N, C-alpha and C positions, 0 to 999 in steps of 0.2 A: 956690363954693357959699356960700349965706347961711343955711344950716340952723340952726334954733334948738335942735332936738332930733333925735337919731337913736337908733333901737332896732334891734338885730339879732335876727332871727328864724330859727329852724330850722323849715322847713315839713315837717309830719308829718301822716299820716292813720292812724287806727285803724279797720280794717274799714270804710273808706269815709268816716268822719267826720273832717273836718279839725280838727286841734288844734295850731296853730302854737305854738312855744315861744320866748318872749322871753328870750334868753340874755345880752344885753348892752345897756347903756344904760338899764336899768330904774331909775327914780329911787327914792329912799328913800320908803317909805310909813309914816306914823306908826302905831304900835301895838306893844304888848308881846307880843301873840300874833297868829297868822295870822287868827284870828277878828276881832280888833280891827282889823287892817289891812283885812280884807274890809268891815267895817262903815264904816271911814273912806272907802273908795271909794264905797260905796253911799249914804252919808248926808252926807258933807262935800265931797268933791272927786272927781267922776267924769270929769274931763277926759282922763285917761290912757285910760280905757275907751273913751270916745268917739273919741279919736285913733286907737286901734288897731282898733276894731270896726265903725266906721261908714264910709261912703263919704267921700272917694274912695280911702281907703287899704285898705279891706276891703269885701268883698261880703257878702251875707246869709248865706253858708254858713260854718259852723265857729266855733271859739273861738280865743282867744289866751290862752296860759298864761304868767303872769308868774312867772319864777323869782325868789324872794326868799330871803334868809338864813333858815335854819330857826330856830325858837324852842324846839322840844323837843329835849332832850338825846338825842344818838344819831342824829338825823335827818341825812340827807345833803343834802337840799334842801327848801325850802318852795316852795309855789306857790299861786297864786290864779287861778281861771278867770274870764276876762272874756268876756261875750257881749253881744249887742245890747241886752238889757234891763237887765242889771246884772252885778255880780260874783257868782259862785256859789261855794259852799263846797267842793264835791266833785264829781268826775266820774270814772267808770271808764275811759272811752275816753281822756279827757285825761290820766289818770294813766299809762296805757300809752304815750301819746305822749311825755309828759315823761320817763318812764323810758328809752324808746328814744333820745330826743335826748341825754339825759345820758350814756348809754353810748357811743353812736356818735360823739359829738363829743369823747369823752375827758374830759368834765367830771367824770365818775365813772369810775374805772378799771374796765375790763371784765375779768372773770375767766371763763374757760371751764372747764367747761360751764355753770356758773350763777353769776350775780352777784345779790346781795341789795342792793336800794336802798330806803332808808327815806325816805318823803315826809311832810313836815309839812303838813297841810291844816287849814282852819278847822273841819272836821268831826272831826279826830283824826288819829292816825298811821296811815298806810297802808304796808304792807310789800309791796314788789314783788320777786318772784323771777323773774329774767330767764334764759331759756335762750339761751346765746350760742354761736356757732360762726363761725370764720374772720372774726372782727372784726365780726360782725353780731349784733344782737339779734333772734333768731328769733321769740320769743314771750314773753309776760309773764303771770305769775299774780299777781293782787293779793289780799292779805288785807285785806278792806275794814273800815271802821269799823262799829260795831254798827248793825244795822237792826231796826226794830220796827214793829208795827202800832199806829196811832193809833185806828182804828175800822174794823171790817169791815162790809160791806153797808150802808153809810150811804146813805140815800135822799135824792135831790136832785130838787126840782121844776125842770123846764126848760121853756122856751117851745116849743122845737122837737121834743122827744122825750118830753114828759110826765115822769113820774117814773122816774128811772133809779137803779140801785144802783152804788156805787163803794166801793173800799177806799182809805182814807186812811192812808198809811204813809210811813216814813222809810227811805231807803237811802243817806244821805249828804246828801240834801236831801229836802224833802217832795214826795210824789207823790199825785195822785189816779189810781188805776188803774181803768179802765173796760173791760168787755168790748166789743169793737168792734161786736158784734151789737146792743148797746143803742142805738146810733145808726144802725142799719140799714146798716152797712158791713162789708167785710172788709178785712184788712190787705194791701194790694197797692200797687205803685207808681202804678197808674192812679187810685187813690183818695187819693193823698197830699194833694191840695188840700182835698178834702172832710173828711178826717180832721183836718187842721190847723184848718180853720174850726170844726169841732165842738170840738176841744180848747181853742181859745182861748175859746170861749163858755162851756164848762164851767169852765175855770180861773177866769174872771172871776166867775162865779156863786158858786163855792166860796169864793173869797177875800173876796167881799162878805159871806157868811153865816157862815163857819166859820173863826175865827182859830185858827192853830196855831203853837206855839212849842216849840222843842226844850227838854226839861226840864232840860238841863245846859248848853246853849250858847244863851243868849238872842239872840245875833246871827243865829241861823238861825231864820227864821220865814216863814210863808206857804207856800202850795203853789207850787212853782216850775214844775212841768210836769204835764200830763195825759198818761199813757201808756195807750194802747189795747193790749189783749192779745187773742190768739186762739190756737187750738190747731191744730197741724199734724198731718197723718195719721201721721207718724212719732213723735209724742209731743212734739216740740219746742214751746216757747212762741213764738208769733209776737208781736213787739213793734213798736209805733210810738209813739215819744215825740214829742209835738208841742211846738214851741219858739217862743217869741215872737221876732219879730212874725208869722211865718208860714212855718214850714218844719218838716220832720221830721228827726229824728236819723237819720243814715245808718247808724250802728252799732246793735247790739242794745241799747245803753244799759246801762252797768254799774251805775249807782246805781238806775235803774229796775228792772233785773233783780234787784238785791239787795232792793229793796223788795217786789217780787213774790214772791221767795223767802220773805220774812217772812210774807206772807199764806198761802203754802202750808204753812209750819210751823204757823202759828196754826190752820189748819184740819185739822191732823193728816195732811197729804199729803206732808210732807218731814221727814226726820230727819237727824241728823249722819251724814256719810259719803255722802249722796245727791248725785248730780251730774245737772244738767239742761242742756239745750241751749236757749239763747235765740237766735232768728233774727230778723234785722232786716227792715225793709221792702224792702231791696234784696237780701236773701238771705244776707248775711254772718252769722257766728255767734260767740257767746261760749259757753264752758262755765262753768256757774254751780254752785258747790258749797256745801254747808252744812257749814262746818268745825266750829262749836261753838255751844252755847247759852249765853247770858249774860243779864244784866239791865242796864237803863238806868233809873236813878231808881226802882227797884222794879218796873219794867215788863219783862215777858219780851222778850228780844231774841235775835238770832242774829248770828254772825260769818260772813258769806259770803266766798267766793272767786270771782273773775272771771278767766277766762283768755282772752286774745285776742292779736292781732298788730298791729303798726304798721310803717309804712314811711316813711322820710324821702324827700322828693322835691324839696327845693330849699333855698336860702338866700336870705333877703330882708333888705334894710335899708330900714326905713321912716323917712322924714324929715319934718320940719315946717318949711316956709318961713314965717317970721313975717309975710309979707305976703299969704299965701294967705287969701282971704275965706271959704273953706270949711274953715278949720282946726278948727272945732268939730265937724265931721262932720255927715252928714245921711243920711237914708234916704227913699226914694220908694216909694210904694205899688205901682208897676208891677211891681217885682221882689221887694220885701220883703213884700208883702201888705198888706191894709187896715189892720192894726193899726199899721203904720209911720206912719200919719197922726198918731199920738200923739207921735212923736219931734219935739222942737223943738231 
């Protein structure tokens, strides 16, 4: 073999959303904090992201989580989420995937019936409480980073749907949350393509007009995703997070559900101790709890919890042949969606 680089991955999915975990071969990434490392990938050198997230080594679905040494005292591991568009600060489904991989590979010693794993992310420290039995991680409850509302009922002029209302909020990354009815759709697998197209258009419009920056972590800025929401007959919140360049999150979306919980609290519809069900486009579920009320830079905020499950389904070794003309990665609009045309 004439490989220039090899990276070992544990293949994991959380409630249907793939979150592979890079456990070996991850190069050193400059930065004194995870946020600085995230910023380095996004602004200085994104070759590792392209290598792991684009074709021919990866398809349009899922994320790759880079395990890196933690920077915060007391954390068991640090990680950075890589996706087709950029590196992201935080993800609930990926945190559950990382926790499951760490425990089931023995990188963190599993204790039964529960193991606590502390994860260092660019958005802050996430505490994962894993329920374990017979050597398996059965479920994970995450105590998330603080979530807050940037603005409720923000009006946005659009070409396709006229004036729509949205909630701009933070759940580990910034979201625009829109009622699916505002774009004339319901959240269903049959509508996934139409929801993605609407989400991409709304996201582009927001980021053109409304700059957002985390008040304490300047490396986190801009709306990352548009999440559509709906109400189920049994009271569950139906979610559809649309992700660049053209797909929907298969899970109920932990950071999006956290952001939505912040909107419920801001409207007086949720209080500490309440637990809600978030249901994904494919029908999988997270339990979303409001653990506590706090503040971020003088702004009201909440501490959410997210509970879900993940399953390991394989081991992969990804390699780079130095003579491969597609080494930089590529994406084609036939399967990635029209936005993939922007990838060079």
